[in-house]
N, C-alpha and C positions, 0 to 999 in steps of 0.2 A: 221466790221462785217456785213455779208449780212443779210437783213431782210428775214424772213421765213414766207411763206404763205402757207396755206394747201390747197390741191386740191385732190378730189378723184382719185383713179387709174381708168384708162380706163375699162369700163366694170362692175364696181362695184357700180355704182349709185343706181341701184335697190336694191342691197344687203344692202347698208348704210341705205336706208330708209326702207328696209325690216324688220328691225324689233327689234333687240335687244333682241330676245328671248332666253331663256335659253334652252339649248339642253343637257339633261342628257344622259349618255351612257346607252343603253338598253341591257337587256339580250337577248342572242342568241335565236331566234325562229325558229320553223320549216317553211319549204317552205309553202306558202298559199294553194297550190293545195294538199299538203299532208294533211294539216289540214282539207280541205273540205272532201277529201276521208276518213279520220278518222271519221268525223261526219256522213257521209252517211252510212258508215260501222256500226256505232253504232245505227243509226236510223233503218237500216235493221234488226239488231239483235233484237231491241225492238219490230218490227213488227212481226218477226219469233216467238218470245217468246209469243206474245199475241195470235198468231194463235195456238200454242200448247196448250195454256191454255184453248182456246175456244174448240178445238178438244178433250181435255182430258174430258170435261164435255159437249159434244155436244147434250146429251140427255136433258139437262137443258135449251137448246134455242129452240125457236119456229120460224120457217121460214113461214112468211105469204103466200109465194108462193105454196110450196108443203109440208110443215110441216117437211121436212127432212133436216138436216144440213149436207152437203157435205164439203169436204176439200175446194173447191172453195168458198162456202158460208162462211166458216170460215175466209179465206183470205179476202174476201170482208168485212165481218163484222169488222175484226180487223182494215183494213185499214181506213173504214169509221169512226170507233169509235175513233181512234187515231188522225186523222185529223179534225174531225168534232164532233159534238154532236150525229151524227147518224141520220138515216132517219126513223126509226121505222119499217122497213120491216122484220127485224130479231131482236128479243128482247129475253132477258134472261127470262125464265118463271119459273124456280124452285128457290126455296130460296138460294140453294147453288151457283147457276149461278150468281144470283143477289148479294150475298155477295162477290163472287170473283170479280165482276165488281166494286164494291165499293172499296174494299180493295187493289186489284191488278191492274185491267185495268185502273182505273182512275189515279192512280199515273203514270202509263206507258204512259198514254196520256199526262199528264203534262210533263214528261221527254221528250216525242217524240217532243213536240212543242218546248221545249227549245233547243233541238238538232237542230231543223230545222231553228230557228230564232237566234241561238247563234251567228252568224256573226253580226247580226244587233245589238244584245245586246252589243256585245264586242265593236263595234264602238261607241255605245252610252255611254258606260262606260269609254272608252279611255281617254277622256278629264278629267273626274273626277278623274281617276287614275293617270294621269300625273300631275294635279294639286297637288294631296296629295303627290306624290313623290317629287315634288319641294319644297312643304312646309316642308317636313321632311328634305330635303337636306339643306334648309336655316336655319333651327333650329340647325342643327349639325355643320355647317360651321363656323369655327372660326380660326383665325391666319393662313390663307391659302395663296397660293402664286398665283397671277394673272399674266398671261403672255399675253401681248397685242402685237398681231403680231406673226404668227406661220410660218414664213419661216425658212431659214436655221439658222439664229441667234436665234430666239426663240426656235426653237427644240433643238439645240445644248445645250443653256443654261438650258433648262428643264432636258435633259438627264443627265447633270453634277449634277444637284440637286438631281435628283432620284437616281444617283449612291451613293449619300450620305445618302440616307434613306428617302427622301421625297416620301409620299404616293400618289398614284393617286388621292384618295379622297380628297386631300388638294391642288388640282390644278384646276384653272378655266382658259381656254384659250378664249381670245376675238380676234376675226378676222371678217373682213367685208365679207369674202368669205363663203357662206353656204357649198360649197364643202369641204373647208378646215375644217370646224366644223364637217361635216359628218365623215371625216377621223380622227378627234380627238375622236369622239364618238367611231368609230371602235377601237381605242387604249385603250378604257376604261377611257376616261378623259371627264370632263364636259366642254362644250362649250357655248359661247355666240356669236351669229351672230350680228354684229353691228359695228358701228364706235366708237373706243375707245376714240375719242375726246369729245364724248358726255357723259354728267354726268348720264343721265339715263341708258345708255348701262353699265357704270361701276358700277352703283348702282345695276344692275341686277347680275353682276359678284360679288357683295358684296364687292367690293373695299373698302368700308368704315370700313370693319372689317378684312381686309386683314393684313398679316405681312409683305409681301413684294411684290412688283410690278416690273415686268420685262418689259421694254419698248423696243420692238424690231421690230419697224415698218419699212417700206421700205424707208420712207422719213423723212428727218430731221425736216421739219417743222411739220410734224404729230407727231413726237415724242415730240416736244416742247409743242403742245397743249394737248397731252395726259398727260404729266407730270404735267402741269399746273392744269388740271381737277382733276387728281388723287390727288394731294397735297391739293386742296381745299376740297375734299371729305374726306381725311384722314390725319391729320396733323402729325401722328406719324408714318406713314408707311415708310418702307425702300424703295426707289425708285432707280433702276438701269437702265439706259437707254444706248441705243447704237445709235451712230450717224456715218453718212458716212464721213462728213467733219469736220476736227478738229477745224475749225474756229467757227462752231456752238457749240462746247463743253461748252464754257462759258455760253451761253444762255440757254443751259439745266440746268446747275447748278443754274443759277438765277431762273429757273422756278421751282426749288425744288428737282431736282435730287441729291442723295446722292453721286452717283457714276456715271461718264460717260466714256464709252468705245468707243474709235475712232476706228471703224472696219477697215477702209482703212489704217489708220496709223499703227494700230497694226500688219496688214498682211504685210505692207511694211517693218516694222522693223524686223519681223521674217524672212523675205526674205533676208534682209540684214545681219542679223546675220548668217544666214545659209551660205551665200556666204563667210563671214569671217571664220566661223568654222561650217561646217556641223553637227559636233558632238554636239556642243553647241545648234544649232537649233534643234536637235532631243531631247535633254534633255528638252529644253523648251516646245517643242510639247508634250512630255510625261507628263509634269507638268500640262498643261492646259486640259489634257484629263483624268478627274477623274476616278480612278479606273484601269488604264491600266498599272501602273508601279509605279511611284513616284507621290504621291499626295501632294498638298499644302493645309494646314489646319490651321484654326484660333481656338484656344481654350483657355480657362482660365488657369491662373497659378495654379498649384496644391500646397498644403500646404507643401509638401516635397520640392518643388522647390523654395518657397519663401525664399528670403535672400541669394540665391545662384547666381552664375555668369550664363550668358546665355550659356556659353560654358560647363557648368556643368550638364546640363539637359540631359535627355535620348534622346530627339528629336534634329534634327538640327534646331536650331532657327535662322530665317533670319531677323525678325524684332520683335519689342515689341510695343504693343498698350497700352500707358498710358494716360488714359483719352481720349482726342481728339488728341493726339500727337502720331505720327508714328516714332518710334526710330529705327535706323539701329543697326544691331547686334554688328557692331564694335564701336558704339558710347559709351564713358565712361558712359554716363548717363543710359544706358541700364541695367547695372549691380549695385548693386544686384537687382534681381527681386522682385516684390512687389506682395502681394497676390491679389490686385485689378487690376494687369495687365492682358492683354491677349497677347498671343504670336502667331506668324505666324511661323509655322514650316513645315519641309518637312519630309514626313513619307513614309514608305513603304505602297503599296496598298495591300488590302487583297491577299494572295497567292504569293506574291513577296518574293524572298529569297535574302539573301546578306544585308550587313550593309549599312545604309544610313548615319548615323551620324558619324563624325570623332571621334578619341580618345579624351577623356576629357582632357582639357588644350591645345588642339592643334588648329590651325586656319584652314581655309578651304584648306590651301595647305599642311597640315599635319605637319607644323612647330610648334614649341612651342613659337614662338614670338608673336602670336596673329594677325599677318598681314594676310590680305586675299591674295590669290593668284592673280597675274595680268594676 
């Protein structure tokens, strides 16, 4: 067995040190220029409204220059009053004008200033708002799925899980590339930028409270270190890891992985099967694409199925999981089914038509002998 050593991928050293920050998906916001335009339009509306209020009671104002308040004077007074406390050259003289200034113009001044400095206030509040969102997210996150590495393997694994009902809110993606996490956020998923071999990064992904962790890194040595770190943080989590080389699979299992998928060998076997039987290769490809036609599903035995043979169930049972033992459908020990068993079955995907299971009492080849087809 070859020893494995970890090395960061080229061009990702800065991202590894970058951070381990949590990046929650953001709601869609308008273009910044459009936001600025809307604020300027609202500020202009407040200014025009103030001018109209002043002009409606222009007799109640006194101009220190000529005593007469013109439209230009009203615009000048409104602009100065909204943006400053005023210069005193134009003042409300009557009781009505002063009351209007107290009850109307002053609140408009406050609104005008809020509009002008809204962008600054938004920037100052952004950090507090983001911290509040992350705190609420952490409190709500339980029994979720962590995907370490979001290349082809990680994305395909997540698509399969989501096809079976996994919600986006229950997924956290860990990847060293900030660009990948930006793409993850755009798809409505939460991401953590950082090296999944580091415990602080996995802690930010709440791996200690996760139900399952998918290790789909580009390198086998990285997968081993991620698995070791994840198992140390969470003794009971289910860890599924992918490796390129089959010789590294035992090391992954020793590191704490519950299941190890050898991507290169699996692809090679599918190629070989397709050479021998293209139809068989097509069926197998269908099975591993959840929701596309035939689905392979693990489920508990129902009360109605307990005590019956595996061939007397409504679904096509291919294996029985009894405790930690996986029993083939044709093994005499598989029948009768026990209530504590779990069965691996082949079922129709939603929307698929046509029978999947053979007649009861028949083997896979349709015979009544119980022998599988060769």
